N, C-alpha and C positions, 0 to 999 in steps of 0.2 A: 954508924955502925945501922942505927936509922934507916940511912939514905942505903946503903946496900941493900937494904930492905925491902927498900918503896921500889928501885931500878923493877927488878923481877917484873912485882906486879905491875908496871908502870907496862909492862915490853902483855905483857899478857891480855893487856886490855884493848893497846892499839890492834892485839891480835881477834880479839873477838869482835870488836863494836864493829855497826855498820856498817865501815864504807871499803869495805871489800868491791870487788869488778861485780859480778857478782847481783850486790844488792842492789848499786848503781847501775845498772841492765834491766831490774827489775822496776824497781824509781821512774827509770825510763821510756819502760812501757807502757807504766800505771800512765805517767801523763802523756805520749798519745796517745792512749786509748780514753783517757775523755777530750783528747785536744782532735777527737777521730772525726766525731760533729763538725764541725769548722770547718777542719779538709777537706771532709767530702764533699762538706757546700763548695767549698772555693773552687776545690775540682769540678764538679757536678755543673754546677749554675754559673763559675766566672771566667772558667781555664776551660775549657772545653768550648765553652758558646765563640767563648774569643779563636778558637783556634781554630773550631769548624767554621766563622766569618770568613777569618782571612782565606781557606782553601777556596768558600766558594764564590770569595771577590777576584778569583779564577773564571769562575764557572758561569753557565745560562743554569736556573737551577727555579722552581715555579711549585717547587714540592710535592710534587703530585710525580714528575719524569723525573728519571736518575738522572744526574745534577753533567752536566756538556762541556769538558772544558775546552777554552776559545782566550786563555793565556790573558796578554792584556786588551783584550775590547772593552770589559767596561769599565777600565782606568781610561782606551784610547776616548771613549762612547760620553766618559763623565765632562769631560776638557775641550772634546770637540763635539763635541756631536749629540749634545744635551740642552734647550734654550731654556730650561729655571733652575738652572741648575751653577749658574752665573750670576744670577737678578739674587736667586736666592741668597746666595754670601755676602750679598752687598746689604741684600734684608735686615739679616743676620747684623753682620760689623752696623751700619746702622742705628740696629736697633739697641747694641752694646755699648755703644760707642755714646748713647744718651742716656741707659740706666743705670751703667754699672758708676760714673761718673756721683749725678744725682745722688743712687742710692749711697752714696759709700761714704760723702756730704749731710748729705742727711743724719743718714745713722752714726755717724761719728756726732756732730753737733748737736742730740737727741742724745746719747750720751752723755756728752757734756750736761745738758740741760739735769738729766737725772742721776748726776754722780755729784751730785749737790747736795748736805745736807739736811735737807726742811724738811718740815715736815709733812707726810703722806704721800714721800715720794716715790713707799713702793706702792702705792697705787695706783701711782700713774706706770711706771713699770708695766701691771701687771696689765692697765691698758692700751697702753704701748706694744706689747707682747702679743695681745689678743687677736689682732689679724691674721697673724702670722701662724697659730691654730686651726684661719680657715683654711681648710682644704682644698685644695685651686680649682678643683673642676667646681665643687659650691660655689670661690668668690669669684669665677671666672662667669658662672650663671648670673650670680646677683648683682654683677654691674654689669653683664647686657644686656638686663632691664633698668639699672640703673640713668646709659645713656642713649637707654633709648632713644631713638632718636626723636619721634612721637607725644607716646605716654612717658619717658623718664621722668622723674623727680627733679633728674639736672641741667636736665633745656627745659623746665618746665621755669623750672629758679633764675636763670639766664632769660629766661622770656623777661618775665615778671620785671625780673630787673632791665632789661629796654639792648642787654647783650646777643651778641651772630651764639644761632648758637649748631653748635657742630652737629656732620652726621654721625660721629665716633666711627664703634664697629658698624657699619653702613656706606661710611667712607671712603673710595681710597685715598683720601689724603689725612685721614683722622683715621685712618682705623690702624698704626701703628704707635699714635703718640697715645689712643687710648689701653691699647699692649700696657707701656710703659707708665701709665696711672697706674695702673690692676699692678701688674708688679711693684714700684713702690709703693701701693695702698697693704702688700701684703711683707712685703720685705726690707722695710726702711727699721722698722719694729721688732723684726725678726733676731733670728740669733749674730745675724755681725752688731747690729747693740747690742751682747748680751756680751759677745768679745770686744766690743770696742772699751763697755763697763770695765769691764776685769784688765782691762787693760792700763785702762786711768786711776782700777782703783792698787793697780802697781807701780804709779810715779812713788819717788821716795818723796815725802812731807819737806824733809830739807833744803833740796831742789825748789819749793815754794815759798819754803823760809828766807830763802835763803836773795833770792829774788826781790819778794819781799824788802830784806833789808839794804839794796840796791837800787829801792823805788823802782824797781815794773810792776807798766800799769797792767790789767789781765790782758791783755793782746800782745805783747809781749813774755810775758809768760806763758800763753797758749804758743806761741810760735815757738819757743827760743828753749821752753820747759816741756811741754807736752806733747807736742808732731813729735821731736826728735826721739824720746821715751817711748810713745808706741810705736812710732817709726816700723818696729815687724810685725806686731798689731795691723798698721793701715797693711802694712804688705800681705800680707797672709791674705786679712781681708780683697783685698784690688782683683786676689789670686784669685777666690776661691770666684768674689765676684764675677769674673771673665769668662771664666767657666760654665757657670749656672746660664751666661743672660745665652753665648753662643748654645746651649743646647734648649733656647727657651723651643720649646712645644704644646703644650694643655692649652693656655689663652691660647694663639690661636687654634690650638684644634677643635676646644667645647665653642670658642664667642664667634670664630669667621670659619669652620673649616677650611682656612687660610684665604679666603676673599674678602675683602670680594676683588671683582677682581686680580687676584693673584697680591691682593695688596701686604695681607702679612703669610703669605708662602715660603714661614723659614727656611733654611736649609735642614733643618731635623727632623720638620715636616714634612718634605722631597725627601730622606727617605722613610719615613711611616710612611706613605704612600703608592711610594714603588717598594718596598720589602711586603708590610701588609696588604695594600689595596688593589698592587691591582700585581700579586705573589712574582715582583721579580728580583729574588733574594739575592742570585748574585749580584744583578747587579746595586743593590738596595746595600751587599755586606760589603760592598767597592767605595760605597759612595760615605760609609758609613767609617771606616781603616783614612777614606780623605780623609775625613771629619777628627778621625782620632790624632792623624800627622802635624794638622792644620794645632792642636790644639798642645799638645809636647812642645813643638814647633816652639808659639805662642807665651808658653809655661821658661820655659831655656832662655827664650829673651828677656822676661823678668827678672829672672834670675840671675841674667850678668848687669843687668840695666839698676840693681837692687844695691848689687853692694857700692851706690852713687849716692845712695841719700838713705840705705836703712846705718839705723845704727844700735848694736848690740853692746849692753855696757860690760859685756865682758870678753869681750874681745880686743 
């Protein structure tokens, strides 16, 4: 008797509860309404400019005059008719091959040191992270003064120690090493270090305890426990590090403007100069798309190679 009385009530409740199609549509509309500012920003500031740059890459466009369709002429010029493209790519690759390994290894070992449960560790974490908070323009200007060949404090100390005093940003041979020094100063203790620190804290303590029982040394635990367990974090930082290093622009733009003698004329700086200094928007767009394709290819290669050394615990 009780069950027969409950069933009609349950049917009425299922009919009246807010699960009808109209209710769902209304809730979905509210969701899209709240997401509308982000969607508009995505379309206006990312999708729109991306599609526009793809179109302008096939045109001759200087902002003032109407765009003139030229087909693949900009891409042909980039590969065969621009004497600055290949050297700028080589400089960018040279910079990347040095700054990424040094930066990733430096951030990793710094995170290992700061992961120790010692008194004052939080203070040291803050100190190492502070250079990352300095804007890149400010840090570039600061290091331009510190590394000044004649009045810079760095060369003054080197001279007092009887060591050679490089020309740094004023020397074609030392300009890229100076850029690397600035990048490492701002990047080693930054977000990459924090990501490594989070990865290290996610390694199960049981693995270290088992290694201690087996008599493993610190180096053995680092090699056989820590590195495999944080390999996804390592891979993530390497991918982002390579993408960021290939996009190097601000240091060279502020400190050297591409000089001396084109020593720091990186590929991103070449794109900027073509598009916003010489107003060759069509050619600059073509250079940017070449760069985007290179980044996609390199990322795909890294993703393919990661299967050999990246360990995912749930895999």
